[in-house]
C-alpha positions as CSV (number, residue, x, y, z in Angstrom):
1,X,-29.8,36.3,-114.0
2,X,-26.8,36.7,-112.3
3,X,-26.9,38.8,-109.1
4,X,-25.3,41.5,-109.0
5,X,-21.9,42.6,-106.9
6,X,-21.5,45.9,-105.5
7,X,-17.0,46.0,-104.9
8,X,-14.6,48.2,-103.1
9,X,-13.9,49.5,-106.7
10,X,-17.4,50.6,-107.3
11,X,-17.7,52.5,-103.8
12,X,-14.3,54.9,-104.7
13,X,-15.7,55.3,-108.1
14,X,-18.9,57.1,-106.6
15,X,-16.9,58.2,-104.0
16,X,-14.9,60.4,-106.0
17,X,-18.0,61.4,-108.2
18,X,-19.7,62.8,-105.0
19,X,-16.7,64.7,-104.1
20,X,-16.5,66.3,-107.2
21,X,-13.3,64.9,-108.3
22,X,-11.7,66.5,-105.1
23,X,-8.0,65.4,-105.1
24,X,-7.5,65.7,-101.6
25,X,-9.5,62.8,-101.0
26,X,-7.0,59.9,-100.8
27,X,-8.9,56.1,-101.2
28,X,-6.5,53.9,-102.6
29,X,-5.0,51.2,-100.5
30,X,-7.0,49.2,-97.7
31,X,-9.5,51.3,-96.9
32,X,-12.3,49.1,-95.6
33,X,-12.6,49.2,-92.0
34,X,-11.5,52.9,-91.9
35,X,-14.4,55.4,-91.1
36,X,-16.1,57.9,-93.5
37,X,-14.9,60.7,-91.5
38,X,-11.1,60.0,-91.4
39,X,-11.2,59.5,-95.2
40,X,-12.7,62.9,-95.2
41,X,-16.5,62.3,-96.5
42,X,-18.7,64.2,-94.0
43,X,-22.6,63.2,-93.7
44,X,-23.6,65.5,-97.2
45,X,-20.6,64.1,-98.6
46,X,-22.5,60.7,-97.7
47,X,-26.1,61.7,-98.2
48,X,-24.8,62.4,-101.8
49,X,-23.1,59.0,-102.5
50,X,-26.3,57.3,-100.6
51,X,-28.2,58.9,-103.9
52,X,-25.5,58.0,-106.1
53,X,-26.0,54.7,-105.4
54,X,-29.8,54.0,-105.2
55,X,-30.4,56.0,-108.7
56,X,-27.1,53.3,-110.3
57,X,-27.9,50.2,-108.3
58,X,-32.2,50.6,-108.0
59,X,-32.0,50.1,-104.3
60,X,-33.3,52.1,-101.3
61,X,-31.1,53.2,-98.8
62,X,-32.4,54.6,-95.6
63,X,-30.4,57.6,-94.4
64,X,-30.2,56.1,-90.9
65,X,-28.2,53.6,-93.0
66,X,-25.6,55.7,-94.1
67,X,-24.7,56.9,-90.5
68,X,-24.9,53.2,-89.3
69,X,-22.8,51.8,-92.2
70,X,-19.6,54.1,-90.8
71,X,-17.0,52.6,-93.0
72,X,-16.7,51.1,-96.4
73,X,-17.1,47.5,-95.5
74,X,-20.2,48.1,-93.7
75,X,-21.4,50.1,-96.4
76,X,-20.7,47.5,-99.3
77,X,-22.0,44.7,-97.0
78,X,-25.4,47.2,-97.0
79,X,-25.7,47.6,-100.5
80,X,-25.2,44.0,-101.0
81,X,-27.9,42.8,-98.7
82,X,-30.1,45.5,-100.6
83,X,-29.0,43.8,-104.2
84,X,-29.3,40.7,-102.9
85,X,-32.9,41.3,-101.9
86,X,-33.9,42.5,-105.4
87,X,-33.2,39.0,-106.7
């Protein structure tokens, strides 16, 4: 079985779903190292994002991880580490 990879496009899709398709969020361009807070995502939206990732990808994300992984790059790396552990 091939290893599943979580990408920036996957994260963008889930962030948009978690925000309820609110057009006030700009996720275009190079956002990998931009803090979620700067992107307009507060802790509640990130908890929703984490829950969606857990359900869709079958991994578990600790709430503390969501506060530490405060940029898309860090969250993507965390999710991919969780996915690698499933293999």
